[in-house]
Every structure is written in structure tokens, then in C-alpha cells.
C-alpha positions in Angstrom: 96.3 100.3 150.2 96.5 97.8 147.4 97.6 94.2 147.8 99.2 92.3 144.9 98.6 88.6 144.3 101.9 87.6 145.8 101.1 89.4 149.1 103.2 92.5 148.3 101.5 95.6 149.8 101.5 98.6 147.5 100.3 102.0 148.6 98.1 103.8 146.1 99.3 107.4 145.3 97.5 109.9 143.2 99.0 112.4 140.7 97.3 115.8 141.0 95.5 116.8 137.8 97.4 120.2 138.1 100.8 118.5 138.5 103.5 119.8 136.2 104.4 117.3 133.5 108.0 118.5 133.1 110.5 118.2 136.0 112.1 121.5 137.1 115.5 120.3 136.0 114.4 120.4 132.4 112.8 123.8 132.5 116.2 125.5 132.7 116.3 125.4 128.9 113.1 127.4 128.3 111.8 130.9 129.0 108.2 129.7 128.5 105.7 131.1 131.0 104.5 128.6 133.6 100.9 129.0 132.3 102.0 127.5 129.0 103.6 124.3 130.5 101.7 121.0 130.2 99.7 119.7 133.2 98.9 116.1 134.0 95.2 116.5 133.2 95.8 117.8 129.7 94.9 115.5 126.8 97.9 116.9 124.8 101.3 117.3 126.4 103.6 119.8 124.7 107.1 118.8 125.9 109.0 121.3 123.8 109.9 123.5 126.8 112.0 120.6 128.2 113.6 119.6 124.9 116.8 121.5 124.1 117.6 119.6 120.9 116.8 121.7 117.8 116.2 118.6 115.6 113.3 117.3 117.7 110.2 117.5 115.6 106.6 117.3 116.5 106.8 113.5 116.7 109.0 113.7 119.8 107.5 116.9 121.1 103.8 116.3 121.4 101.9 113.5 123.2 98.2 113.2 122.2 96.4 111.0 124.7 93.1 111.7 123.0 94.2 109.4 120.2 95.0 106.5 122.5 93.0 103.4 123.3 90.7 104.6 126.1 91.5 101.5 128.1 95.1 102.6 128.3 95.1 106.4 128.7 95.4 106.5 132.4 98.1 103.9 132.5 100.1 105.7 129.7 99.8 109.1 131.4 100.8 107.8 134.9 103.7 105.8 133.5 104.9 108.8 131.5 104.7 111.2 134.4 106.6 108.7 136.6 109.3 108.1 134.0 109.9 111.9 133.7 110.0 112.4 137.5 111.8 109.1 138.3 114.9 110.6 139.8 113.0 112.8 142.3 110.6 110.0 143.2 113.6 107.7 143.8 115.4 110.2 146.0 112.3 110.8 148.2 111.5 107.1 148.4 108.2 107.5 146.5 108.7 104.7 144.1 108.6 101.0 145.0 111.9 99.3 145.7 112.7 96.2 143.7 114.9 93.4 145.0 115.4 91.8 141.6 116.3 94.8 139.5 119.8 94.0 138.3 120.6 97.4 136.9 119.8 101.0 137.7 117.1 102.8 135.8 116.9 106.5 135.7 114.6 109.3 134.6 113.6 109.4 130.9 114.5 112.7 129.2 111.5 114.4 127.6 112.8 113.9 124.1 112.9 110.1 124.7 109.5 109.8 126.4 107.6 108.9 123.3 109.9 106.0 122.7 109.2 104.7 126.2 105.5 104.9 125.6 105.9 103.0 122.4 107.4 100.2 124.4 104.5 100.3 126.9 101.9 100.2 124.1 103.8 97.2 122.6 103.7 95.5 126.0 99.9 96.2 126.4 99.2 94.8 122.9 101.4 91.7 123.6 99.4 90.9 126.7 96.1 91.6 124.8 97.2 89.0 122.3 97.7 86.5 125.1 94.3 87.4 126.4 95.6 88.8 129.7 96.5 92.2 131.1 99.2 93.8 133.3 97.3 93.1 136.5 97.1 89.5 135.6 100.5 88.9 133.9 102.3 85.8 135.1 106.0 85.0 135.2 105.3 83.0 132.1 103.9 86.0 130.3 107.0 88.0 131.3 109.3 85.3 130.0 107.4 85.1 126.7 107.6 88.9 126.3 111.4 88.9 126.7 111.7 85.8 124.5 110.0 87.7 121.7 113.2 89.9 121.5 115.8 87.2 121.9 117.2 87.9 118.4 117.3 91.6 118.7 120.2 93.8 119.6 121.3 94.1 123.2 119.9 97.6 123.6 116.5 96.4 122.4 116.6 93.4 124.7 117.4 95.8 127.6 114.5 98.0 126.8 112.2 95.0 126.7 113.6 93.9 130.1 113.3 97.4 131.6 109.6 98.0 130.7 108.1 95.5 133.2 110.7 96.7 135.7 109.5 100.3 135.4 105.9 99.2 135.8 106.9 97.5 139.1 108.9 100.5 140.2 106.0 102.9 139.6 103.3 100.6 141.0 102.3 103.0 143.8 101.4 105.7 141.2 99.7 103.5 138.6 96.0 102.6 138.3 95.1 99.2 139.7 94.8 97.7 136.2 98.4 98.5 135.6 99.9 97.0 138.8 101.8 93.8 138.1 100.7 90.9 140.4 104.3 90.0 141.1 107.8 91.4 140.8 109.4 90.7 137.4 112.6 88.8 136.9 112.7 87.4 140.5 115.6 85.0 140.9 117.2 85.9 137.5 120.3 87.9 136.9 120.1 90.6 134.2 123.0 89.0 132.4 121.2 85.6 132.3 118.1 87.3 130.9 119.5 89.5 128.2 123.3 88.8 128.0 126.2 91.1 128.9 126.3 94.6 127.5 128.7 95.0 124.7 131.9 96.9 125.7 132.1 100.6 124.7 133.8 101.1 121.5 133.1 101.9 117.9 129.6 102.9 117.1 127.7 99.9 115.9 125.2 101.9 113.8 125.4 100.6 110.2 127.5 102.7 108.0 126.1 104.6 105.0 127.2 102.6 101.9 130.1 104.1 100.0 128.3 104.2 96.7 125.7 106.4 98.4 127.9 108.7 100.5 130.9 109.2 98.3 129.2 111.2 95.5 127.3 113.4 98.0 130.5 114.0 100.1 132.6 114.8 97.0 129.9 117.3 95.9 129.8 118.9 99.4 133.6 119.2 99.6 133.7 120.8 96.1 131.0 123.2 97.0 132.9 124.3 100.2 136.2 124.4 98.3 136.7 125.8 94.8 132.9 126.1 94.5 132.7 128.3 97.5 135.2 130.9 96.2 133.3 131.0 92.9 130.0 131.4 94.8 131.3 134.3 96.9 132.8 136.1 93.8 129.5 135.6 91.9 127.1 136.7 94.6 129.2 139.4 96.2 131.1 141.1 93.3 131.0 144.5 94.9 132.4 143.2 98.2 135.8 142.7 96.5 135.9 139.1 97.6 138.9 137.6 95.7 140.6 134.3 96.4 143.7 135.2 94.4 143.2 132.4 91.9 141.7 131.9 88.5 138.2 130.8 89.3 136.1 128.1 87.5 133.8 130.9 86.5 136.4 132.4 84.2 136.8 129.2 82.3 134.5 126.7 80.5 131.6 125.3 82.6 132.6 122.2 84.6 130.4 119.5 86.1 129.9 118.9 89.7 131.9 115.8 90.9 130.2 112.6 90.0 127.4 114.3 88.0 126.6 115.7 84.6 125.3 118.9 86.2 127.3 122.0 85.0 128.8 124.3 87.5 127.6 127.9 87.6 128.7 130.2 84.7 126.9 133.2 86.0 125.3 134.2 89.3 121.7 134.4 87.9 119.3 133.3 90.6 121.9 131.2 92.4 121.8 133.6 95.4 118.2 132.5 96.2 119.5 129.0 96.8 123.1 129.4 97.8 122.5 129.6 101.5 120.6 126.3 101.5 123.2 124.6 99.4 126.0 125.7 101.8 124.0 124.6 104.8 123.4 121.2 103.2 127.1 120.8 102.2 128.4 121.9 105.6 126.0 119.7 107.4 127.0 116.6 105.3 130.7 117.2 105.8 130.3 117.8 109.6 127.9 115.0 110.3 129.8 112.4 108.3 133.4 113.4 109.2 133.2 114.7 112.8 131.4 111.9 114.7 128.8 114.4 116.0 125.2 113.4 116.2 122.5 115.1 114.1 121.2 117.2 117.1 124.7 118.2 118.0 125.5 119.4 114.5 122.2 121.4 114.3 123.0 123.0 117.7 126.3 124.5 116.6 126.5 128.3 116.9 128.5 131.0 115.1 132.1 131.1 116.1 132.2 127.5 117.2 135.5 126.7 115.4 139.0 127.4 116.5 142.5 126.3 115.6 145.6 125.6 117.7 148.9 126.5 115.9 152.5 125.8 116.4 155.1 128.6 117.1 155.6 129.1 113.4 151.9 129.5 112.8 151.2 126.1 111.2 147.9 124.6 112.4 148.1 121.3 114.2 144.6 120.9 115.7 141.1 122.0 114.7 138.4 122.3 117.4 134.7 122.6 117.4 132.8 123.8 120.5 129.2 122.5 120.8 126.6 120.7 123.0 126.5 117.0 123.5 123.0 115.7 124.2 123.6 111.9 124.8 125.2 112.0 128.2 125.1 109.7 131.2 123.0 112.1 133.2 120.6 112.8 130.3 121.3 116.5 130.5 123.2 118.3 127.7 126.7 119.4 128.4 129.2 121.6 126.6 131.9 119.6 124.7 134.8 120.1 122.4 135.4 117.9 119.4 138.7 117.5 117.6 137.9 117.5 113.9 139.5 117.3 110.5 140.5 120.3 108.5 137.6 119.7 106.1 135.1 120.0 109.0 136.7 123.2 110.3 136.7 124.7 106.8 133.0 123.7 106.2 131.8 125.4 109.3 134.1 128.4 108.9 133.0 129.1 105.3 129.3 128.7 106.2 129.9 131.3 108.9 131.7 133.6 106.4 128.8 133.4 104.1 126.3 134.1 106.9 128.2 137.2 107.8 127.9 138.6 104.3 124.5 137.4 103.4 
């Protein structure tokens, strides 16, 4: 048993060196053999088996504890394991109950774990600068930590608030040097500390400036419009692909929208690059005009588009079936987006090229 400064009794639990890093709920997305999954004692954790997003690179996938400050390795590993297994530990009463926590915290999805550890490192460095440590942190230290983010966005202020709260929740599983001497935020309401959460509404992410996005979007729409028909007729001449119009290929060379770059006058080596051009154009149109996130666009599959039509055959709604990753539960779910005709055409034409290529 460990006893904190304020008299709170905290039981010391130990994480087995052979314990699975990834919770079972996240292993439904992989066929990787159990022998390849990361264990708590490993210096490098490969989280890819628990990350269904295709756009997650090595930065989010691998945790290398061998490159960390040796003073903090055990704290970082124990915290990371608890954050991943939070929901199970909470359900079985294996994490410490807080009386002051004004909002519910849940498990951290594997793809977001590295972000949580960045917050913990920042907290450790902050306390270092104040010539103290987690086990000696006072209420004044906690207040100063939160005050450092007073001008930041609400979501950033919430993460700063949540970090000490998670440390207190996981106290039974952390090394003694990482156990807070007192419960954070006692006597304070979360709204008093970080303000009220903004109401759900329009995405607050800064928009791409028009002078940046407009030329690229015009190019993408051209490439998936008249340019696409030209491309198909140039690359697949023996496939009898005909759009029924006079193509740009049959007239004088024209420039791409907003550029001085001449459009193709013959197929040449274009076929070597056409697929990449089409992917880039379809991605740009879909990501900018559909409201889908990067990972959701990259997770789209062949045949994801459909159209609802009126009795006379006229289309009135274009749909895209895909996977949403940012959900309340943290687990991906299948979702349908209602999209513009331009998005539907972009994905349909990329699919048509894929089938011929």
C-alpha cells in the first residue's frame, strides 16, 4: 500500500511484463498473430494492429521508449497502458475514483496515444522547470500548469485539465514517483477552470485560403471533367471509350485552369502518371467538398457511391458509404454521407479508371 501526502491510501498494482499493450476491443481490426502484438515490457510498441485508419503513419503507430528520458520511461509506459485499458479498468473498479473530476474520461484509442504521451512529457518538463516532480506537485503547481494554457482553445485547455486527472485516476498502476500527493482540482468546477465547452456546430478548423484552394480545386474539377474524357480516350484508344463529344485532344492545346501548363496533345508517357493525377484530383475534390476527414477519404472502397433518383430517372441525392473514425465511442462506424454531384463524379470516375487500368 502507498499513502499519499494528504492521507489518501492508494494500493500499488503491477502491470505484468507480458501484458498485452492493445485492448482486445481494438484487435478486431487486425489478423496479426498474437505473437506479433506488443507486450508491456517491449521497448518499442507497434500499435498498427489496433489502428484501422489507413492514413496513420509511423509517427502515430510506433512508440519508442528507448529514446525517452530514462527517468520517465516507467511513468510513460504505465500511463500509456492505463490510458489504452481505461474502460476495462473503470468497469472492474481497478482505477482510483475521483471526487473532483467534473467530466468523464474514457479510453484513449491507439491512434491518439502518442498525443496523450506528448501531454504527459510536457507536464513532466513543466514540473522540472519548477524544480519539482509529480510526487511533490502542489495545488499551486497544478494551477500554474493550467494557467499556462489560459489563452489556448477550449479543447487544448481541456487536455491540460485532463492530464493531472488521468494521473490521479491511474495512481494505483503508476510508479511511486508518478503518484500525485493530492487529488487535482478539488473544490473547483470544470467550467470554472477551463470554461464551458463550445456548442456543437460548424467546424472551427481554419479554412484553406481561397487563393490557395481555388486554383487547385479548379484543376481537379477540370481533370475529372473534360480532362478525364480526354485522358480515357488517349490511354485506352482500343477500348472504344468515347464520350460522344469533340475532345480537347482534337483541337489546339489548351492550358489547365489557372496555369500556363498546356493540356495533353498526345498520350505519350501520360499513362505512367495518370493514375496518380486522378487519385490526387479525386482526393482534393472529396476532402474539400464532402466534409469527410482525411482518414475517412482514404478509407473509401470501390463501389462506395450511389444515387437516388426520382420516378423519371432524374438524380436528386448522391451518397457515399464509408467509415467514420471520430466517434463518441472511439471505435470506427459505418456511415453514409450526402455529397455534391462533383464528389460523386470524382469517386465514380476514379473507380472507372481503376477498372480499366
